[in-house]
VEXTI-544399 format. One record per residue (C-alpha): x, y, z; residue number from 1. Coordinates in pm, 1 decimal, decimal comma. Layout:
REM VEXTI-544399
<<X Y Z> NUM>
...
***
This chain:
REM VEXTI-544399
<<-1598,6 17986,9 9808,1> 1>
<<-1524,6 18358,0 9793,1> 2>
<<-1636,5 18579,3 9507,2> 3>
<<-1275,3 18614,4 9394,0> 4>
<<-1219,1 18238,5 9396,4> 5>
<<-1541,5 18181,6 9201,8> 6>
<<-1445,5 18442,4 8944,5> 7>
<<-1112,0 18267,6 8890,0> 8>
<<-1302,6 17962,6 8764,2> 9>
<<-1459,8 18152,5 8473,8> 10>
<<-1166,1 18112,2 8227,8> 11>
<<-1155,9 17736,3 8291,5> 12>
<<-1533,5 17707,1 8250,8> 13>
<<-1516,2 17899,4 7924,8> 14>
<<-1234,5 17677,7 7797,4> 15>
<<-1436,0 17364,6 7875,9> 16>
<<-1741,1 17513,3 7705,5> 17>
<<-1545,8 17581,8 7389,8> 18>
<<-1414,3 17226,4 7393,4> 19>
<<-1761,3 17072,4 7422,0> 20>
<<-1913,9 17332,9 7190,2> 21>
<<-2128,9 17538,1 7422,8> 22>
<<-2045,2 17886,0 7291,2> 23>
<<-2345,6 18064,6 7444,0> 24>
<<-2278,3 17921,3 7790,1> 25>
<<-1916,9 18032,9 7749,3> 26>
<<-2024,1 18387,9 7665,2> 27>
<<-2294,0 18425,0 7928,3> 28>
<<-2173,5 18222,2 8226,4> 29>
<<-1987,9 18511,0 8392,8> 30>
<<-2275,2 18760,5 8358,3> 31>
<<-2536,2 18507,6 8473,0> 32>
<<-2314,6 18398,6 8762,9> 33>
<<-2293,9 18758,5 8881,6> 34>
<<-2669,6 18795,2 8844,2> 35>
<<-2719,9 18472,7 9040,8> 36>
<<-2488,3 18591,7 9317,0> 37>
<<-2666,5 18925,1 9354,8> 38>
<<-3013,8 18771,1 9360,2> 39>
<<-2917,5 18463,7 9566,1> 40>
<<-3036,5 18246,5 9278,3> 41>
<<-3065,7 17873,2 9335,4> 42>
<<-2780,0 17685,8 9160,0> 43>
<<-3028,1 17479,8 8959,2> 44>
<<-3203,9 17795,3 8841,1> 45>
<<-2866,9 17935,1 8734,4> 46>
<<-2786,0 17615,6 8543,8> 47>
<<-3131,2 17620,6 8386,0> 48>
<<-3077,9 17978,4 8269,4> 49>
<<-2749,0 17884,9 8103,7> 50>
<<-2901,0 17586,7 7924,5> 51>
<<-3201,0 17789,3 7805,6> 52>
<<-2965,9 18053,7 7664,6> 53>
<<-2764,4 17785,2 7482,9> 54>
<<-3078,6 17617,3 7350,7> 55>
<<-3231,4 17940,4 7222,3> 56>
<<-2909,9 18047,6 7052,6> 57>
<<-2873,9 17711,6 6879,8> 58>
<<-3233,3 17721,2 6761,4> 59>
<<-3175,7 18070,5 6622,6> 60>
<<-2864,2 17961,5 6434,5> 61>
<<-3037,2 17654,8 6294,6> 62>
<<-3333,3 17859,4 6177,7> 63>
<<-3100,1 18107,3 6010,3> 64>
<<-2925,0 17821,7 5831,8> 65>
<<-3253,6 17669,0 5715,4> 66>
<<-3371,6 18006,9 5587,5> 67>
<<-3047,9 18051,6 5392,7> 68>
<<-3067,8 17700,0 5246,7> 69>
<<-3434,0 17750,9 5145,6> 70>
<<-3324,4 17992,0 4872,8> 71>
<<-3572,9 18274,0 4931,8> 72>
<<-3498,9 18569,5 4699,5> 73>
<<-3595,6 18794,3 4993,1> 74>
<<-3674,4 18703,7 5351,4> 75>
<<-4026,5 18825,6 5425,2> 76>
<<-4242,5 18775,0 5731,8> 77>
<<-4607,0 18820,6 5817,1> 78>
<<-4517,3 19120,9 6031,9> 79>
<<-4416,6 19301,1 5715,0> 80>
<<-4747,2 19237,1 5538,7> 81>
<<-5016,8 19507,5 5544,1> 82>
<<-5355,6 19334,7 5551,4> 83>
<<-5531,3 19672,6 5548,2> 84>
<<-5425,0 19720,2 5185,2> 85>
<<-5588,0 19397,9 5063,3> 86>
<<-5948,1 19362,0 5174,4> 87>
<<-5985,9 19040,0 4974,3> 88>
<<-5765,3 18844,5 5212,1> 89>
<<-5891,8 18655,4 5515,3> 90>
<<-5635,7 18750,2 5779,5> 91>
<<-5756,0 18479,5 6015,7> 92>
<<-5682,6 18202,0 5766,2> 93>
<<-5334,7 18337,4 5694,4> 94>
<<-5248,3 18362,1 6063,2> 95>
<<-5369,3 18008,2 6124,7> 96>
<<-5143,2 17884,2 5843,8> 97>
<<-4845,6 18047,4 6016,7> 98>
<<-4861,7 17769,1 6277,0> 99>
<<-4711,3 17537,4 6008,2> 100>
<<-4968,2 17272,8 6094,8> 101>
<<-5030,6 17225,9 5722,5> 102>
<<-4663,9 17125,8 5688,1> 103>
<<-4697,3 16863,9 5959,0> 104>
<<-5010,9 16733,0 5784,2> 105>
<<-4856,6 16737,9 5435,5> 106>
<<-5135,0 16957,7 5297,0> 107>
<<-5105,3 17195,0 4999,2> 108>
<<-5163,9 17569,9 5012,4> 109>
<<-5261,2 17760,0 4697,2> 110>
<<-5251,8 18137,8 4664,1> 111>
<<-5461,8 18249,6 4367,5> 112>
<<-5475,0 18612,3 4255,1> 113>
<<-5349,4 18885,6 4029,2> 114>
<<-4996,1 19017,5 4006,8> 115>
<<-4887,7 19232,3 4299,4> 116>
<<-5152,9 19107,6 4543,0> 117>
<<-4908,6 18963,2 4797,6> 118>
<<-4899,3 18597,1 4695,3> 119>
<<-4521,0 18563,3 4695,6> 120>
<<-4484,8 18761,7 5018,6> 121>
<<-4731,9 18536,9 5200,4> 122>
<<-4582,0 18218,4 5055,8> 123>
<<-4236,6 18328,2 5168,6> 124>
<<-4367,3 18418,3 5513,2> 125>
<<-4511,3 18068,2 5550,0> 126>
<<-4175,8 17924,9 5446,2> 127>
<<-3980,4 18138,4 5694,0> 128>
<<-4217,1 18038,9 5974,1> 129>
<<-4168,5 17672,3 5883,8> 130>
<<-3790,2 17717,7 5893,7> 131>
<<-3819,8 17853,5 6247,4> 132>
<<-4016,1 17542,0 6341,8> 133>
<<-3745,8 17311,1 6218,1> 134>
<<-3878,0 17209,8 5877,1> 135>
<<-3665,6 17168,3 5565,3> 136>
<<-3798,0 17422,5 5314,0> 137>
<<-3718,5 17492,6 4950,1> 138>
<<-3834,9 17796,0 4753,0> 139>
<<-3818,7 17801,4 4373,8> 140>
<<-3975,5 18004,4 4097,8> 141>
<<-4173,6 17776,1 3870,0> 142>
<<-3970,5 17884,7 3567,0> 143>
<<-3642,6 17806,5 3745,0> 144>
<<-3762,2 17461,4 3845,4> 145>
<<-3877,6 17385,6 3491,0> 146>
<<-3536,2 17485,4 3353,7> 147>
<<-3365,9 17269,6 3616,9> 148>
<<-3580,3 16970,9 3524,9> 149>
<<-3514,2 17011,2 3153,2> 150>
<<-3137,8 17032,7 3213,4> 151>
<<-3155,3 16730,3 3443,7> 152>
<<-3335,1 16527,9 3178,0> 153>
<<-3073,1 16617,7 2920,5> 154>
<<-2794,3 16507,5 3155,7> 155>
<<-2982,8 16194,8 3263,1> 156>
<<-3015,0 16320,0 3621,3> 157>
<<-3390,3 16367,9 3624,2> 158>
<<-3471,6 16100,2 3883,0> 159>
<<-3216,5 16248,2 4123,7> 160>
<<-3365,3 16598,8 4092,2> 161>
<<-3723,1 16469,7 4128,6> 162>
<<-3624,4 16275,2 4440,3> 163>
<<-3448,5 16579,6 4586,9> 164>
<<-3754,3 16801,1 4548,9> 165>
<<-3978,3 16523,7 4676,2> 166>
<<-3789,2 16511,7 5008,0> 167>
<<-3833,6 16873,7 5124,7> 168>
<<-4092,2 16898,2 5399,9> 169>
<<-4219,8 17218,8 5237,6> 170>
<<-4178,1 17312,5 4871,7> 171>
<<-4279,2 17662,6 4761,8> 172>
<<-4349,3 17684,8 4388,6> 173>
<<-4384,9 18052,8 4302,0> 174>
<<-4548,4 18210,6 3996,3> 175>
<<-4686,0 17900,5 3830,2> 176>
<<-4888,1 17982,2 3521,1> 177>
<<-4730,6 18292,9 3371,4> 178>
<<-4617,2 18089,9 3071,6> 179>
<<-4753,5 17771,9 2911,8> 180>
<<-4550,5 17463,7 2996,6> 181>
<<-4410,2 17240,4 2722,9> 182>
<<-4573,7 16900,0 2754,9> 183>
<<-4247,9 16735,0 2858,9> 184>
<<-4187,0 16997,4 3127,5> 185>
<<-4542,0 16960,1 3257,3> 186>
<<-4495,4 16584,5 3284,8> 187>
<<-4173,7 16628,3 3482,5> 188>
<<-4334,0 16881,9 3715,1> 189>
<<-4622,9 16640,6 3767,4> 190>
<<-4373,1 16376,0 3880,0> 191>
<<-4266,2 16601,4 4167,1> 192>
<<-4623,6 16690,9 4257,6> 193>
<<-4727,3 16325,3 4250,7> 194>
<<-4432,9 16221,9 4469,1> 195>
<<-4524,6 16486,8 4725,0> 196>
<<-4902,0 16438,8 4718,2> 197>
<<-5053,5 16352,2 5059,0> 198>
<<-4704,7 16321,8 5213,1> 199>
<<-4526,4 16656,9 5192,6> 200>
<<-4663,7 17011,5 5192,9> 201>
<<-4647,3 17225,3 4879,0> 202>
<<-4727,9 17596,5 4852,8> 203>
<<-4814,1 17721,5 4501,9> 204>
<<-4874,1 18079,2 4392,1> 205>
<<-5048,4 18144,2 4062,1> 206>
<<-5228,3 18421,6 3877,8> 207>
<<-5449,7 18166,4 3701,1> 208>
<<-5797,6 18058,9 3815,0> 209>
<<-5847,0 17685,1 3781,7> 210>
<<-6054,6 17730,9 3466,9> 211>
<<-5746,1 17862,9 3286,6> 212>
<<-5499,2 17593,5 3387,2> 213>
<<-5542,4 17416,4 3054,1> 214>
<<-5365,7 17722,9 2908,3> 215>
<<-5064,3 17625,1 3119,9> 216>
<<-5083,5 17245,9 3087,2> 217>
<<-5230,0 17175,9 2745,0> 218>
<<-5290,1 16803,1 2787,9> 219>
<<-5638,7 16791,7 2950,0> 220>
<<-5580,2 16460,6 3129,1> 221>
<<-5247,3 16569,7 3268,7> 222>
<<-5391,3 16906,0 3366,7> 223>
<<-5679,7 16741,1 3549,3> 224>
<<-5446,7 16502,2 3731,8> 225>
<<-5217,3 16791,9 3827,9> 226>
<<-5503,8 17004,8 3962,4> 227>
<<-5646,2 16710,5 4156,7> 228>
<<-5310,3 16651,2 4326,4> 229>
<<-5246,8 17011,8 4426,7> 230>
<<-5601,3 17081,8 4545,1> 231>
<<-5669,9 16763,3 4743,0> 232>
<<-5704,2 16864,4 5111,4> 233>
<<-5563,0 17203,0 5014,2> 234>
<<-5601,8 17540,5 5178,3> 235>
<<-5701,3 17771,3 4889,8> 236>
<<-5646,4 18143,2 4950,2> 237>
<<-5769,4 18401,9 4701,2> 238>
<<-5575,6 18729,0 4708,3> 239>
<<-5795,7 18919,6 4461,0> 240>
<<-5686,5 19126,0 4162,0> 241>
<<-5603,0 19467,5 4310,8> 242>
<<-5226,8 19516,0 4279,2> 243>
<<-5081,3 19655,2 4601,4> 244>
<<-4743,1 19671,9 4431,2> 245>
<<-4878,8 19886,3 4144,7> 246>
<<-5059,8 20109,4 4392,2> 247>
<<-4736,4 20162,8 4586,7> 248>
<<-4547,1 20244,0 4265,8> 249>
<<-4807,0 20501,6 4159,0> 250>
<<-4799,4 20665,4 4505,7> 251>
<<-4420,1 20685,1 4494,4> 252>
<<-4423,2 20838,6 4147,9> 253>
<<-4686,4 21093,3 4254,6> 254>
<<-4476,8 21188,5 4557,8> 255>
<<-4167,5 21234,0 4339,4> 256>
<<-4360,1 21455,7 4097,1> 257>
<<-4497,1 21658,8 4387,2> 258>
<<-4148,5 21714,6 4528,2> 259>
<<-4019,6 21820,4 4188,1> 260>
<<-4309,5 22062,0 4155,6> 261>
<<-4228,6 22219,0 4492,8> 262>
<<-3863,3 22246,2 4394,5> 263>
<<-3954,2 22421,6 4069,1> 264>
<<-4171,7 22672,3 4257,1> 265>
<<-3895,3 22745,7 4506,9> 266>
***
């Protein structure tokens, strides 16, 4: 078949690809065919290249959809985290968690540390990595989940909401402990934790050391049961108390003042 005759097949190939939903093959078949012709590529290698391109594009779209459905307030990755600014963190442990093996094993991860130490960033990065590996992820601020549970109880939909949160392969519960939980809210949150325990992975960020959790969950028995569930087989990561966020704010303010000072002199 001549080059001209082969090229005339491209529109038909693209039409068939659209019909059977192979958009990446449709877009790339002409360019890859030309590359194959110039390099005398084996037909099977050409076909393999097309299928790899389609596979990779589909995986990328699926990951993007999972990330959107997870509900992250901001998409953050480990590449955007500066370990040099937090000497309290064990970088090796964090990087090992990025494999998402803890999700496959249904193990909890707890980030404990002060405000601005990178807990939410790291939790989100773990969630994004899990999305790329095909896991169903849900992010929620602890306060938002509590409000959702209270509203669900009032509308008699509590069991449905508990079951929904129990099904996610990874649940990220951010900023637990800033405010004490009403006893009813703590009991509802415990239902979710108990349903997920030893089956599904949960990431929790908190500014409270374990000795202060009774300030969050006042009932000592419930508090103990809650802590036992979220710490069993858990990876516990301490992020320290030095606020990277506050340090960045102070540096920015100092730079602004310095620029204003230079402007006044000029």
